[in-house]
N, C-alpha and C positions, 0 to 999 in steps of 0.2 A: 504494500500500500504506500502510495506517495501522495502527500498532501502538499501542494506547491506553496501556498501563501505562508503557512507556518512551518513548512519543511518538517513534516513528520515522516520519518523513514522507517519502514518496517522490513526487517530482514530476518531470515530464518535463524541466523546465529545470535544476533544481538537483541531481537525483539524490537521495541519501539525506542527511537532515539530522537531527542529534540535538540535542534541547534538554535541558539538564542541570538547570536551575532548577525547583524544585517549583512555584513560582508560574507559570512559563512553561507547564509541563505542564497545570496547572489551567486557565489562561486558554485555551490551545489546545483542551483537551478540552471546555470550555464552549462555545466557538465552533463546534466540529465538531458537538457535540450539538444546538445550536440550529439549525444548518443542516439536520441530518437531521430534526429536529422540524418545521421549516418544510416540507421535502419531503413529510413525512407529512401535514401539515395541508392541503397543496395537492394531495394525492392523486397525487404523482409516484411515491411508493413506498408499499407496503402497510404495512410495519412498519419502524421505525428499528432498524438493527442495533446501535445503541449502548444500547438499553434494558437489555440483559443486563449491561452493564459498570457496575461500581460507581464512585462518585466517587473521585477521587484525594485522599488525605489528605496534607497538608503539615505539616511540623513548625513550631512557633512558637518562635523562639529566646527563651530566658529572659534578661532583662537584669538585670545586677547593680545593686543599689541602694547608695547611700551610707549609711554609719552616721551617727547623729546628731552624733557628734564631728567627722566629716569635713565635714558640712554647716556646722557652727559655724565650723570652721577656714576654709572657703571664704568665709563671710560676714565673718569677722574680717579676712581678707586683702584684702578689697575696699577700694580707696582712692577709687574714684569712685562717686558716688551712682547713676549709670546702671547700672553693673555690679551693684551691690547690689540695685537694683530688679529687674533681670533674674533674678538668682539667687533672690530672694524669690518672684518670680512662678513660676519653675520648681518651687521647693520646695512651693509651695502647691497645685500641681496634683495 
């Protein structure tokens, strides 16, 4: 049994397994979809049952940025040239 939106996987060896991560769901769904596409291309099945299912949307976390004052404080607090170079490199990206 495969339930696509919540990704419930039923296998004879492991029973029921739940994946919680959005990326895990997305990767699993892509793999299953590719497998059914291959079955369809090789004429093992007439039509893939996954064609009706929409892709899973995952959320992208928003990262907080540093204010200019905080970046200047980081640069000012560096006592080693190496650390200053690393911070400058990260800031420039």
